[in-house]
Backbone as a chain_set.jsonl record, in Angstrom:
{"seq": "XXXXXXXXXXXXXXXXXXXXXXXXXXXXXXXXXXXXXXXXXXXXXXXXXXXXXXXXXXXXXXXXXXXXXXXXXXXXXXXXXXXXXXXXXXXXXXXXXXXXXXXXXXXXXXXXXXXXXXXXXXXXXXXXXXXXXXXXXXXXXXXXXXXXXXXXXXXXXXXXXXXXXXXXXXXXXXXXXXXXXXXXXXXXXXXXXXXXXXXXXXXXXXXXXXXXXXXXXXXXXX", "coords": {"N": [[1.04, -1.297, -0.088], [0.282, 1.869, -1.217], [2.253, 4.943, 0.552], [0.711, 7.986, 1.218], [-2.194, 6.892, -0.334], [-5.658, 6.931, -0.291], [-8.488, 6.549, 1.03], [-11.902, 5.884, 0.466], [-14.472, 7.307, 1.989], [-17.975, 7.053, 2.687], [-20.939, 8.798, 2.435], [-23.092, 9.759, 5.27], [-25.264, 8.71, 7.986], [-23.683, 8.227, 11.03], [-22.502, 7.325, 14.578], [-21.75, 9.885, 16.586], [-19.688, 11.03, 18.477], [-18.931, 11.403, 22.16], [-21.739, 10.681, 23.725], [-22.636, 9.576, 21.222], [-25.007, 10.226, 19.777], [-26.547, 10.805, 16.9], [-25.13, 11.33, 13.665], [-25.197, 12.995, 10.343], [-23.235, 12.928, 7.615], [-22.445, 14.473, 4.997], [-21.698, 14.851, 2.631], [-19.574, 12.441, 0.306], [-16.283, 11.614, 1.349], [-12.502, 11.62, 1.111], [-10.132, 9.913, 2.496], [-6.746, 10.509, 3.701], [-5.011, 7.151, 4.14], [-2.978, 7.175, 5.864], [-1.271, 8.823, 8.318], [0.669, 11.826, 7.378], [3.537, 11.471, 6.219], [7.578, 11.839, 6.997], [8.832, 11.256, 4.735], [6.661, 12.344, 2.944], [6.482, 15.004, 3.258], [8.929, 15.849, 2.975], [8.967, 16.374, 0.254], [6.785, 18.513, 0.049], [9.025, 19.909, 1.056], [11.097, 20.375, -0.235], [10.064, 21.127, -3.245], [9.771, 23.562, -2.243], [7.878, 24.393, -0.677], [7.89, 26.026, 1.553], [8.204, 28.681, 1.09], [5.899, 29.499, -0.905], [3.817, 31.598, -0.855], [1.182, 30.74, -1.884], [0.048, 28.918, -0.733], [-0.514, 29.154, 1.165], [-2.412, 30.315, 4.739], [-3.839, 33.079, 5.199], [-2.979, 34.571, 7.613], [-1.61, 32.02, 8.4], [0.597, 32.64, 6.97], [1.566, 35.031, 7.887], [2.508, 34.417, 10.207], [4.513, 32.346, 9.738], [6.168, 34.58, 8.315], [7.172, 36.113, 10.469], [8.418, 34.442, 12.332], [10.507, 33.618, 11.333], [10.222, 30.954, 10.4], [10.969, 27.738, 8.151], [10.896, 24.909, 8.219], [9.831, 22.319, 9.935], [9.747, 21.874, 12.817], [10.963, 19.953, 14.62], [13.026, 18.845, 11.987], [15.757, 18.427, 11.648], [16.255, 16.565, 13.579], [16.975, 13.443, 14.638], [15.775, 11.656, 16.289], [13.083, 11.93, 15.563], [12.561, 12.976, 12.502], [12.426, 9.882, 10.96], [11.975, 8.598, 7.657], [9.653, 6.973, 7.212], [8.218, 7.885, 9.815], [5.652, 9.784, 10.907], [5.475, 12.869, 10.361], [6.498, 15.663, 12.56], [6.086, 18.429, 14.923], [5.467, 20.274, 13.603], [2.862, 23.108, 13.1], [-0.566, 24.046, 13.15], [-0.828, 26.059, 10.609], [1.418, 25.214, 9.08], [0.397, 22.28, 8.398], [-2.129, 22.645, 7.142], [-1.22, 24.314, 5.081], [0.566, 22.496, 3.678], [-1.674, 20.741, 3.242], [-2.426, 21.614, 1.198], [-1.341, 22.461, -1.015], [-1.46, 20.053, -1.666], [-3.347, 19.335, -2.927], [-5.428, 18.995, -1.432], [-7.574, 19.161, 2.025], [-7.45, 19.582, 5.614], [-9.038, 17.676, 7.657], [-12.755, 17.82, 9.023], [-13.588, 17.552, 12.105], [-15.844, 15.579, 12.241], [-15.455, 13.949, 9.793], [-13.138, 13.064, 10.435], [-13.245, 11.832, 12.635], [-15.629, 10.027, 11.726], [-14.301, 8.265, 9.539], [-12.19, 7.251, 11.593], [-14.177, 5.615, 13.453], [-15.797, 4.371, 12.185], [-19.279, 3.49, 11.892], [-20.882, 2.519, 14.034], [-20.169, 3.41, 16.616], [-17.878, 2.741, 18.233], [-15.271, 1.988, 20.612], [-12.567, 2.152, 20.344], [-10.878, 2.766, 17.283], [-10.353, -0.256, 16.081], [-12.514, -2.092, 17.993], [-13.909, -2.167, 20.945], [-12.301, -2.447, 23.31], [-9.406, -1.646, 24.74], [-6.066, -2.352, 23.093], [-2.762, -2.495, 23.676], [-1.245, -3.524, 21.871], [-2.406, -2.781, 19.46], [-1.779, 0.008, 18.483], [0.091, 2.617, 19.275], [0.729, 4.108, 22.29], [1.166, 5.55, 25.534], [1.084, 3.137, 27.132], [2.297, 1.411, 25.232], [4.678, 1.553, 25.908], [7.181, 2.349, 24.193], [7.648, 5.534, 23.798], [8.053, 7.353, 21.988], [7.396, 8.495, 18.243], [6.314, 6.133, 15.402], [6.611, 3.87, 13.064], [4.509, 4.354, 10.054], [2.784, 2.581, 9.2], [3.009, 0.332, 10.921], [0.906, -1.205, 12.673], [-1.296, -2.801, 11.555], [-3.162, -4.367, 12.418], [-4.697, -2.549, 13.983], [-6.237, -1.132, 12.587], [-8.815, 1.22, 11.34], [-12.169, 0.852, 10.724], [-12.676, 1.696, 8.063], [-10.359, 1.2, 7.237], [-8.073, 2.603, 7.632], [-4.289, 3.884, 8.535], [-3.255, 4.181, 12.088], [-5.263, 5.844, 13.793], [-5.554, 5.791, 16.022], [-3.62, 6.899, 18.621], [0.529, 7.455, 17.983], [0.66, 10.033, 16.799], [-1.1, 13.074, 17.564], [-3.133, 14.592, 15.514], [-3.96, 17.142, 13.363], [-7.186, 19.152, 12.715], [-9.477, 21.104, 10.736], [-11.157, 22.194, 12.436], [-12.513, 24.768, 14.459], [-12.353, 25.044, 18.112], [-15.628, 25.015, 19.657], [-16.088, 26.66, 22.226], [-13.161, 27.727, 22.782], [-12.744, 30.049, 21.105], [-10.372, 30.656, 19.804], [-8.719, 28.17, 19.374], [-7.761, 25.4, 18.244], [-8.987, 22.107, 17.346], [-7.594, 18.791, 17.78], [-7.06, 15.316, 17.067], [-7.261, 11.789, 17.784], [-5.226, 11.181, 19.737], [-1.411, 10.221, 21.136], [1.618, 8.969, 21.674], [2.414, 9.69, 23.52], [-0.006, 9.803, 25.146], [-2.032, 8.243, 27.561], [-4.3, 5.702, 27.605], [-7.159, 6.547, 27.419], [-7.136, 9.176, 25.605], [-6.923, 8.354, 23.196], [-8.969, 7.131, 22.304], [-11.91, 7.072, 20.053], [-13.748, 9.568, 19.838], [-12.448, 11.072, 21.681], [-11.061, 14.345, 22.351], [-8.839, 17.174, 21.638], [-7.271, 20.672, 22.264], [-4.776, 22.835, 20.927], [-3.264, 25.776, 20.279], [-2.998, 27.252, 16.966], [-0.79, 27.955, 16.315], [1.295, 26.407, 17.89], [3.729, 23.424, 17.634], [5.288, 20.668, 18.213], [6.175, 17.669, 19.226], [4.692, 15.163, 19.35], [2.531, 15.877, 17.806], [1.025, 15.799, 14.761], [-0.821, 14.853, 11.375], [-2.731, 14.616, 8.921], [-4.5, 14.292, 6.028], [-7.688, 14.933, 4.096], [-10.241, 15.148, 0.853], [-12.889, 16.139, -0.227], [-15.435, 15.14, -1.934], [-17.969, 15.559, -4.607]], "CA": [[-0.48, -0.209, -0.244], [1.559, 3.333, -1.432], [2.425, 6.461, 1.412], [0.092, 9.216, 0.096], [-2.593, 6.847, -0.667], [-6.197, 7.488, 0.264], [-9.476, 5.363, 0.94], [-12.773, 6.873, 0.106], [-15.748, 7.166, 3.161], [-19.254, 7.74, 2.043], [-21.786, 10.032, 3.026], [-24.635, 8.852, 5.747], [-25.08, 9.008, 9.63], [-22.608, 7.692, 12.29], [-22.339, 7.753, 15.697], [-20.935, 10.669, 17.08], [-19.246, 11.794, 19.979], [-19.225, 10.24, 23.769], [-22.723, 10.618, 23.578], [-23.315, 8.467, 20.628], [-25.27, 11.236, 18.657], [-26.765, 10.575, 15.369], [-25.03, 12.879, 12.94], [-25.087, 12.715, 9.285], [-21.835, 13.316, 7.263], [-24.003, 14.889, 3.543], [-20.811, 14.243, 1.211], [-18.437, 11.631, 0.668], [-15.068, 12.354, 1.231], [-11.637, 10.632, 0.498], [-9.143, 10.564, 3.918], [-5.574, 9.49, 3.727], [-4.88, 6.183, 4.757], [-1.433, 7.402, 7.155], [-0.453, 10.71, 8.606], [0.969, 12.226, 6.618], [4.949, 11.092, 6.709], [8.39, 12.551, 6.872], [8.694, 11.413, 3.431], [6.091, 12.967, 1.92], [6.227, 15.984, 4.403], [10.019, 16.521, 2.701], [8.641, 16.209, -0.736], [6.513, 20.046, 0.281], [9.93, 21.66, 1.556], [12.086, 20.605, -1.891], [8.848, 22.026, -3.998], [9.368, 25.703, -1.566], [6.33, 24.776, -0.011], [7.967, 27.214, 2.117], [8.087, 30.019, 0.209], [5.051, 29.624, -1.722], [2.877, 32.007, -0.298], [-0.372, 30.889, -2.934], [-0.666, 28.037, -0.236], [-0.501, 29.848, 2.831], [-3.843, 31.229, 4.463], [-2.927, 34.954, 5.36], [-2.634, 34.441, 9.497], [-0.242, 31.371, 8.487], [1.717, 33.179, 6.109], [2.399, 36.425, 8.935], [3.143, 33.702, 11.381], [5.75, 32.151, 9.041], [7.362, 35.514, 8.297], [7.203, 37.143, 11.726], [9.039, 33.895, 13.163], [11.411, 32.387, 10.058], [9.605, 29.43, 9.882], [11.562, 27.314, 7.172], [11.141, 23.878, 8.613], [9.442, 21.41, 10.887], [10.381, 22.365, 14.215], [12.604, 19.011, 14.777], [13.488, 18.0, 11.246], [16.829, 17.876, 11.452], [16.184, 15.682, 15.048], [17.33, 11.997, 13.899], [15.062, 10.985, 16.819], [11.967, 12.401, 14.78], [12.723, 12.111, 11.068], [12.601, 8.851, 10.015], [10.784, 8.754, 6.234], [7.619, 6.334, 7.359], [7.317, 7.802, 10.999], [4.36, 10.681, 10.713], [6.074, 14.268, 10.148], [5.842, 15.888, 14.131], [6.825, 19.891, 14.753], [4.198, 21.127, 12.593], [1.755, 23.386, 13.32], [-1.817, 24.216, 12.17], [-0.481, 26.884, 9.444], [1.956, 24.834, 8.04], [-0.291, 21.221, 7.937], [-2.698, 24.05, 6.353], [-0.091, 24.831, 3.735], [0.776, 20.869, 3.301], [-3.083, 20.128, 2.612], [-3.608, 22.529, 0.008], [0.03, 21.922, -1.744], [-1.561, 18.545, -1.899], [-4.44, 19.426, -3.907], [-6.554, 18.433, -0.447], [-7.39, 19.916, 2.861], [-7.489, 19.474, 6.204], [-10.326, 17.17, 7.548], [-13.47, 18.49, 9.518], [-13.926, 16.796, 13.588], [-17.038, 14.634, 12.057], [-15.135, 13.121, 8.992], [-11.994, 12.682, 11.012], [-14.232, 10.541, 13.738], [-16.455, 8.841, 11.242], [-13.013, 7.734, 9.248], [-12.062, 6.134, 12.644], [-14.613, 4.559, 14.28], [-17.321, 3.536, 11.409], [-21.1, 3.932, 12.046], [-21.298, 1.633, 15.432], [-20.354, 4.111, 17.884], [-16.918, 1.874, 18.853], [-14.431, 3.074, 21.048], [-11.086, 2.214, 19.727], [-10.492, 2.048, 15.433], [-10.682, -1.995, 15.858], [-13.533, -2.704, 18.753], [-14.155, -1.378, 22.224], [-11.349, -2.576, 24.437], [-8.513, -1.391, 24.615], [-5.201, -3.25, 23.336], [-1.691, -1.439, 23.477], [-0.31, -4.242, 20.872], [-2.815, -2.217, 17.949], [-1.305, 1.614, 18.651], [1.313, 3.388, 20.372], [-0.015, 4.955, 23.457], [1.884, 5.142, 26.734], [1.007, 1.779, 27.532], [3.094, 0.524, 24.45], [6.033, 1.478, 26.195], [7.786, 2.899, 23.252], [8.216, 6.873, 24.223], [8.122, 8.147, 20.611], [6.702, 8.143, 16.683], [6.686, 4.723, 15.343], [6.441, 3.712, 11.593], [2.76, 4.567, 10.3], [2.598, 0.944, 8.824], [3.438, -0.75, 12.209], [-0.282, -1.376, 12.916], [-2.123, -3.459, 10.492], [-4.336, -4.791, 13.834], [-5.162, -1.229, 14.887], [-6.583, -0.384, 11.672], [-10.348, 1.82, 11.564], [-13.295, 0.516, 9.517], [-12.548, 1.945, 6.318], [-8.476, 1.212, 6.979], [-7.104, 3.804, 7.935], [-4.079, 3.279, 10.362], [-2.316, 5.196, 13.434], [-6.117, 6.7, 14.097], [-5.257, 5.936, 17.877], [-1.786, 7.292, 19.134], [1.408, 7.662, 17.467], [0.765, 11.671, 16.961], [-2.385, 13.753, 17.497], [-3.789, 15.111, 14.547], [-4.399, 18.338, 13.673], [-8.277, 19.21, 12.361], [-9.659, 21.849, 10.156], [-12.225, 22.963, 13.212], [-11.986, 25.22, 16.162], [-12.817, 24.834, 19.177], [-16.693, 25.854, 19.631], [-15.612, 27.404, 23.616], [-11.966, 29.066, 22.985], [-12.467, 29.972, 19.269], [-8.724, 30.643, 18.875], [-7.895, 26.876, 19.269], [-7.672, 23.968, 16.775], [-9.069, 20.434, 17.612], [-6.932, 17.518, 17.449], [-7.729, 13.915, 17.424], [-6.349, 10.769, 18.051], [-4.3, 10.253, 20.786], [-0.594, 10.241, 21.094], [2.573, 7.673, 21.814], [2.829, 10.136, 25.171], [-0.488, 9.853, 26.521], [-2.62, 6.899, 27.615], [-5.659, 5.077, 26.027], [-8.158, 7.12, 27.301], [-6.665, 10.018, 24.828], [-6.84, 7.459, 21.847], [-10.42, 7.154, 22.163], [-12.706, 8.098, 18.919], [-14.741, 10.83, 20.556], [-11.513, 12.389, 22.617], [-10.686, 15.662, 21.574], [-8.306, 18.145, 22.973], [-7.029, 21.537, 20.935], [-4.156, 23.69, 20.687], [-2.931, 26.93, 19.322], [-2.811, 27.319, 15.778], [0.665, 27.679, 16.153], [1.621, 24.793, 18.478], [4.643, 22.708, 17.483], [5.478, 19.508, 19.502], [6.94, 16.151, 18.993], [3.421, 14.63, 19.492], [1.209, 16.636, 16.481], [0.855, 15.372, 13.275], [-1.856, 15.148, 10.669], [-3.633, 13.434, 8.001], [-5.693, 14.902, 5.198], [-8.823, 15.115, 3.029], [-10.634, 15.334, -0.508], [-14.47, 16.13, -0.101], [-16.176, 14.94, -3.119], [-19.163, 16.089, -4.832]], "C": [[0.962, 1.29, 0.196], [1.146, 4.263, -0.118], [1.449, 7.374, 0.738], [-1.627, 8.697, -0.073], [-4.317, 6.877, 0.137], [-7.529, 6.447, 0.343], [-11.158, 6.002, 0.983], [-14.133, 6.545, 1.58], [-17.352, 7.84, 2.574], [-19.899, 8.675, 2.938], [-22.959, 8.876, 4.068], [-24.253, 9.343, 7.203], [-24.548, 8.167, 10.212], [-22.794, 7.974, 13.568], [-21.611, 8.967, 16.434], [-20.508, 10.539, 18.383], [-19.328, 10.619, 21.377], [-20.984, 9.912, 24.069], [-23.538, 9.699, 22.427], [-24.073, 9.316, 19.64], [-25.689, 10.69, 17.311], [-26.165, 11.477, 14.563], [-24.706, 12.598, 11.569], [-23.889, 13.363, 8.396], [-22.674, 13.454, 5.735], [-22.718, 14.808, 2.236], [-19.645, 13.079, 1.516], [-17.251, 11.883, 0.869], [-13.763, 10.953, 1.206], [-10.742, 11.411, 2.103], [-7.456, 9.367, 3.499], [-5.497, 8.154, 4.891], [-3.545, 5.764, 5.794], [-1.816, 8.57, 7.263], [0.546, 10.407, 7.707], [2.77, 11.777, 7.121], [6.349, 12.526, 6.591], [8.954, 12.795, 5.131], [8.298, 12.272, 2.595], [5.939, 14.59, 2.216], [7.705, 17.072, 3.154], [9.935, 16.784, 0.785], [7.782, 18.32, -0.922], [7.829, 20.817, 0.303], [10.776, 21.031, -0.197], [11.118, 21.459, -2.992], [8.757, 23.66, -3.209], [8.175, 25.541, -1.114], [6.683, 26.411, 1.163], [7.96, 28.987, 2.243], [6.774, 30.213, -0.522], [3.81, 30.349, -1.102], [1.292, 31.895, -0.708], [-0.655, 29.878, -1.44], [-0.639, 27.879, 0.908], [-1.834, 30.496, 3.278], [-2.685, 32.715, 4.84], [-2.127, 34.65, 6.743], [-1.623, 33.246, 9.217], [0.8, 32.153, 8.36], [2.591, 34.833, 7.337], [3.055, 35.437, 9.866], [4.694, 32.859, 10.896], [6.764, 32.901, 8.999], [8.017, 35.682, 9.868], [8.253, 35.898, 12.164], [9.743, 32.99, 12.779], [11.378, 31.23, 10.085], [10.499, 29.159, 8.611], [11.163, 25.988, 7.335], [10.365, 23.489, 9.726], [10.204, 22.116, 11.989], [11.573, 21.188, 14.745], [13.159, 18.435, 13.393], [14.847, 18.022, 10.703], [17.637, 16.931, 12.704], [16.214, 14.049, 14.513], [16.282, 11.381, 14.619], [13.026, 11.085, 16.001], [11.805, 12.592, 13.163], [12.959, 11.213, 10.204], [11.454, 8.949, 9.159], [9.876, 8.336, 6.431], [7.442, 6.903, 9.01], [6.42, 9.49, 10.101], [5.601, 12.013, 10.96], [5.465, 14.715, 11.679], [6.128, 17.852, 13.74], [6.26, 20.73, 14.083], [3.101, 21.892, 13.256], [0.572, 23.681, 12.211], [-1.843, 24.767, 10.591], [0.236, 25.974, 8.127], [1.065, 23.277, 7.505], [-1.227, 21.558, 7.334], [-1.986, 24.073, 4.803], [-0.255, 23.305, 2.824], [-0.405, 20.475, 2.408], [-3.176, 20.357, 1.171], [-2.47, 22.637, -1.069], [-0.28, 20.985, -3.048], [-2.746, 18.215, -2.985], [-5.757, 19.108, -2.622], [-6.758, 19.534, 0.634], [-7.199, 18.941, 4.549], [-8.913, 18.926, 7.114], [-10.936, 17.915, 8.837], [-13.279, 17.101, 10.915], [-14.805, 15.755, 13.181], [-16.615, 13.922, 11.323], [-13.939, 12.323, 9.165], [-12.834, 11.268, 11.814], [-15.264, 9.273, 12.969], [-15.534, 8.115, 10.295], [-12.591, 6.831, 10.571], [-12.208, 5.576, 13.726], [-16.024, 3.862, 13.411], [-18.793, 4.205, 11.64], [-21.6, 3.227, 13.387], [-20.933, 2.597, 16.796], [-18.548, 2.993, 18.48], [-15.962, 2.831, 19.45], [-13.266, 3.458, 21.195], [-11.883, 1.782, 18.122], [-11.091, 0.221, 15.473], [-11.949, -2.582, 16.93], [-13.523, -1.47, 20.196], [-13.184, -1.448, 23.435], [-10.28, -2.432, 24.019], [-6.809, -2.46, 24.397], [-3.867, -2.469, 22.701], [-0.685, -2.335, 22.243], [-1.152, -3.646, 19.188], [-2.379, -0.56, 18.45], [-0.645, 1.542, 19.538], [0.831, 4.201, 21.134], [1.388, 5.244, 24.63], [2.185, 3.9, 27.152], [1.71, 1.17, 26.909], [4.03, 0.382, 24.681], [7.036, 2.129, 25.211], [8.655, 4.128, 23.225], [8.625, 7.341, 22.471], [7.681, 7.745, 19.068], [7.227, 6.332, 16.895], [6.001, 4.552, 13.801], [4.661, 4.059, 11.226], [2.228, 3.219, 9.677], [2.909, 0.069, 9.68], [1.926, -1.491, 12.924], [-1.37, -2.326, 12.712], [-3.527, -4.255, 11.66], [-5.38, -3.979, 14.25], [-5.907, -0.574, 14.081], [-8.309, 0.243, 12.111], [-11.066, 0.787, 10.226], [-12.944, 0.222, 8.486], [-11.048, 1.536, 6.051], [-7.716, 1.761, 7.214], [-6.015, 3.53, 9.041], [-4.057, 4.74, 11.032], [-3.905, 6.189, 13.738], [-6.304, 6.712, 15.606], [-4.128, 5.86, 18.028], [-1.026, 7.347, 18.42], [1.074, 9.317, 17.393], [-1.05, 11.938, 16.837], [-1.981, 13.997, 16.26], [-4.526, 16.202, 14.315], [-6.17, 18.222, 12.594], [-8.689, 20.672, 11.639], [-10.619, 22.369, 10.784], [-11.313, 23.257, 14.35], [-13.122, 25.245, 16.412], [-14.134, 25.713, 19.764], [-16.638, 26.798, 20.971], [-14.466, 28.507, 23.515], [-11.949, 29.423, 21.51], [-11.467, 30.564, 18.226], [-8.359, 29.039, 19.038], [-8.246, 26.054, 18.519], [-8.314, 22.991, 17.438], [-8.334, 19.77, 16.67], [-7.953, 16.457, 17.649], [-7.139, 12.942, 17.366], [-5.521, 10.524, 19.156], [-3.051, 10.425, 20.698], [0.24, 9.125, 21.806], [2.624, 8.53, 23.237], [1.417, 10.429, 25.949], [-1.235, 8.711, 26.122], [-4.308, 6.752, 27.052], [-6.936, 5.825, 25.989], [-8.366, 8.506, 26.04], [-6.958, 9.302, 23.562], [-8.282, 7.143, 21.205], [-10.983, 7.598, 20.904], [-13.255, 9.179, 18.761], [-13.421, 11.522, 20.842], [-11.102, 13.314, 21.854], [-9.913, 15.886, 22.372], [-8.263, 19.248, 21.815], [-5.833, 22.504, 21.426], [-4.207, 25.1, 20.383], [-2.329, 26.927, 17.966], [-1.175, 26.69, 15.303], [1.928, 26.689, 16.829], [2.58, 23.994, 17.675], [5.221, 21.94, 18.449], [5.72, 18.736, 18.551], [5.826, 15.062, 19.067], [2.096, 14.779, 18.656], [2.041, 16.217, 15.116], [-0.902, 16.269, 12.327], [-1.841, 14.497, 9.431], [-4.482, 14.461, 6.749], [-6.819, 14.371, 3.859], [-9.188, 15.348, 1.52], [-11.951, 15.57, 0.263], [-14.557, 15.778, -1.584], [-17.252, 15.068, -2.977], [-20.281, 14.878, -5.27]], "O": [[1.819, 1.563, 1.036], [-0.026, 4.357, 0.248], [1.521, 7.406, -0.49], [-2.475, 9.588, -0.013], [-4.2, 6.838, 1.362], [-7.469, 5.477, -0.413], [-11.315, 6.769, 1.934], [-14.469, 5.403, 1.89], [-17.586, 8.973, 2.153], [-19.445, 9.192, 3.959], [-23.429, 7.77, 3.801], [-23.325, 10.076, 7.545], [-24.956, 7.042, 9.925], [-23.345, 9.059, 13.753], [-20.567, 8.556, 16.941], [-21.093, 9.9, 19.258], [-19.675, 9.44, 21.45], [-21.322, 8.872, 24.635], [-24.665, 9.223, 22.565], [-23.726, 9.092, 18.481], [-24.832, 10.043, 16.709], [-26.639, 12.608, 14.666], [-23.76, 11.813, 11.5], [-23.694, 14.55, 8.657], [-23.466, 12.573, 5.399], [-23.0, 14.715, 1.041], [-19.027, 12.87, 2.56], [-17.082, 12.921, 0.228], [-13.986, 9.744, 1.26], [-10.679, 12.541, 2.587], [-7.239, 8.19, 3.21], [-5.814, 8.167, 6.081], [-3.199, 4.691, 6.288], [-2.528, 9.246, 6.521], [1.093, 9.365, 7.346], [3.11, 11.802, 8.304], [6.189, 13.699, 6.254], [9.299, 13.802, 4.514], [8.959, 12.883, 1.755], [5.323, 15.321, 1.44], [7.652, 18.223, 2.719], [10.849, 17.347, 0.183], [8.153, 19.145, -1.757], [7.97, 21.945, -0.171], [10.732, 21.777, -1.175], [11.597, 22.465, -3.517], [7.998, 24.593, -3.47], [7.376, 26.478, -1.117], [5.997, 27.403, 1.41], [7.803, 29.926, 3.022], [6.591, 31.405, -0.768], [2.813, 29.671, -0.856], [0.376, 32.556, -0.219], [-1.759, 30.134, -0.961], [-0.707, 26.87, 1.609], [-2.445, 31.172, 2.45], [-1.511, 33.078, 4.767], [-0.908, 34.529, 6.863], [-0.59, 33.414, 9.866], [1.687, 32.401, 9.177], [3.715, 35.33, 7.399], [4.185, 35.703, 10.277], [5.717, 32.809, 11.579], [7.905, 32.589, 9.339], [9.156, 35.39, 10.232], [9.304, 36.466, 12.46], [9.876, 31.884, 13.304], [12.311, 30.464, 9.847], [10.836, 30.145, 7.956], [10.956, 25.609, 6.182], [10.189, 24.365, 10.573], [11.19, 22.838, 11.847], [12.712, 21.435, 15.141], [13.844, 17.428, 13.572], [15.114, 17.712, 9.542], [18.824, 16.647, 12.862], [15.204, 13.638, 13.94], [15.653, 10.544, 13.972], [12.102, 10.277, 16.092], [10.718, 12.26, 12.689], [13.461, 11.342, 9.087], [10.312, 9.242, 9.512], [8.894, 8.956, 6.023], [6.49, 6.377, 9.587], [6.668, 10.002, 9.01], [6.511, 11.889, 11.779], [4.356, 14.353, 12.07], [6.301, 18.368, 12.636], [6.591, 21.913, 14.006], [2.382, 21.244, 14.018], [0.62, 23.618, 10.982], [-2.483, 24.298, 9.65], [-0.039, 25.92, 6.928], [1.041, 23.076, 6.29], [-1.526, 20.613, 6.603], [-2.441, 23.824, 3.686], [-0.878, 23.051, 1.793], [-0.332, 20.037, 1.26], [-3.705, 19.707, 0.269], [-2.901, 22.977, -2.171], [0.04, 20.901, -4.233], [-2.965, 17.195, -3.639], [-6.932, 19.016, -2.978], [-6.309, 20.662, 0.433], [-6.851, 17.76, 4.549], [-9.828, 19.739, 7.25], [-10.205, 18.504, 9.633], [-12.91, 15.952, 10.669], [-14.577, 14.744, 13.845], [-17.023, 12.791, 11.588], [-13.608, 11.331, 8.515], [-12.895, 10.078, 11.503], [-15.561, 8.146, 13.363], [-16.025, 7.0, 10.115], [-12.719, 5.613, 10.448], [-11.442, 5.171, 14.601], [-16.922, 3.134, 13.833], [-19.127, 5.382, 11.499], [-22.76, 3.433, 13.745], [-21.475, 2.4, 17.884], [-18.72, 2.673, 19.656], [-15.764, 3.998, 19.112], [-12.795, 4.444, 21.762], [-12.814, 1.036, 17.82], [-12.083, -0.258, 14.925], [-12.368, -3.685, 16.578], [-13.19, -0.286, 20.249], [-13.24, -0.667, 24.384], [-9.957, -2.973, 22.961], [-6.411, -3.17, 25.32], [-3.836, -1.956, 21.582], [0.379, -1.894, 21.809], [-0.716, -3.939, 18.074], [-3.409, -0.1, 18.942], [-0.62, 0.723, 20.457], [0.41, 5.227, 20.599], [2.548, 5.053, 24.264], [3.311, 3.541, 27.496], [2.137, 0.176, 27.497], [4.695, -0.521, 24.171], [7.991, 2.516, 25.885], [9.835, 4.154, 22.873], [9.782, 7.611, 22.148], [7.664, 6.542, 18.808], [7.881, 5.655, 17.688], [4.946, 5.11, 13.5], [3.768, 3.993, 12.07], [1.028, 2.983, 9.819], [3.117, -1.074, 9.273], [2.104, -2.382, 13.755], [-2.218, -2.601, 13.561], [-4.682, -4.521, 11.329], [-6.488, -4.284, 14.689], [-6.372, 0.499, 14.466], [-8.921, -0.237, 13.065], [-10.593, 0.249, 9.224], [-12.825, -0.867, 7.924], [-10.555, 1.52, 4.923], [-6.536, 1.464, 7.026], [-6.327, 3.109, 10.155], [-4.528, 5.842, 10.749], [-3.665, 7.381, 13.923], [-7.031, 7.465, 16.254], [-3.48, 4.882, 17.657], [-1.684, 7.309, 17.38], [1.49, 9.806, 18.443], [-1.921, 11.28, 16.267], [-0.853, 13.767, 15.825], [-5.606, 16.375, 14.881], [-6.295, 17.274, 11.819], [-8.02, 21.569, 12.152], [-11.281, 23.136, 10.085], [-10.325, 22.78, 14.909], [-14.214, 25.347, 15.853], [-13.961, 26.832, 20.248], [-17.228, 27.862, 20.787], [-14.54, 29.675, 23.898], [-11.038, 28.997, 20.801], [-11.421, 30.827, 17.024], [-7.232, 28.891, 18.568], [-9.4, 26.155, 18.104], [-8.024, 23.167, 18.621], [-8.264, 19.877, 15.446], [-9.093, 16.489, 18.113], [-6.114, 13.117, 16.708], [-5.18, 9.356, 19.343], [-3.038, 11.182, 19.727], [-0.387, 8.347, 22.525], [2.945, 7.815, 24.186], [1.386, 11.045, 27.014], [-1.281, 8.199, 25.003], [-5.095, 7.434, 26.397], [-7.688, 5.874, 25.016], [-9.482, 8.813, 25.62], [-7.359, 10.116, 22.731], [-8.608, 6.971, 20.031], [-10.508, 8.677, 20.552], [-13.3, 9.777, 17.686], [-13.239, 12.585, 20.249], [-10.783, 13.098, 20.685], [-9.832, 15.363, 23.483], [-8.854, 19.112, 20.744], [-6.064, 22.99, 22.533], [-5.325, 25.593, 20.228], [-1.149, 26.593, 17.854], [-0.657, 25.812, 14.613], [3.043, 26.382, 16.406], [2.006, 23.82, 16.6], [5.649, 22.452, 19.483], [5.574, 18.922, 17.343], [6.224, 13.933, 18.781], [1.038, 14.153, 18.719], [3.195, 16.315, 14.697], [-1.588, 17.284, 12.439], [-0.869, 13.864, 9.019], [-5.045, 15.479, 7.151], [-6.607, 13.577, 2.944], [-8.244, 15.817, 0.884], [-12.016, 15.151, 1.419], [-13.692, 16.183, -2.36], [-17.854, 14.909, -1.915], [-21.448, 15.176, -5.52]]}, "num_chains": 1, "name": "protein.A"}
């Protein structure tokens, strides 16, 4: 299976959130099977993605220029830059620019959760019982990111890898209460199983860059 490959998710109703409320996805979409890797992000860098203002939002461009951002935060650190591991040290703005460069976008919260848990309201992508052999969280004891293909037994109902653990994933959804914050999903290698639940959400400032945050992209279909 090639990195960058996407899977199609049909429109329709699914059980959303901790309360398992019925929510309708009104348009089908495609979503990356894997989080964006360092190998993929390197293509963006080599194609002058950090210099191409056309793919950056106004806020993102101002942030990039003000802070002299030219690479992800840990790009030259061997702990984080393995080719088939998820790219980390990227802000919401960087993830957004990559997505536009790739002809895609970041997912909404609802798109992300639909791809992660299917339609039956399961707790984790593989079912209701946590299993540290199916994801990279604190319980796994690894202490860093892992190869995005490492957990074939932990895939979601639609076939996505790493939707529990490894890295938190930026969405395009702003938080309802703290309107300057962006919602992230999925948990990470540095969090425990509770954060890896499909319905769990956290939120960060859009300029936040750390070793446990990455992203994947979607393409909404007509």
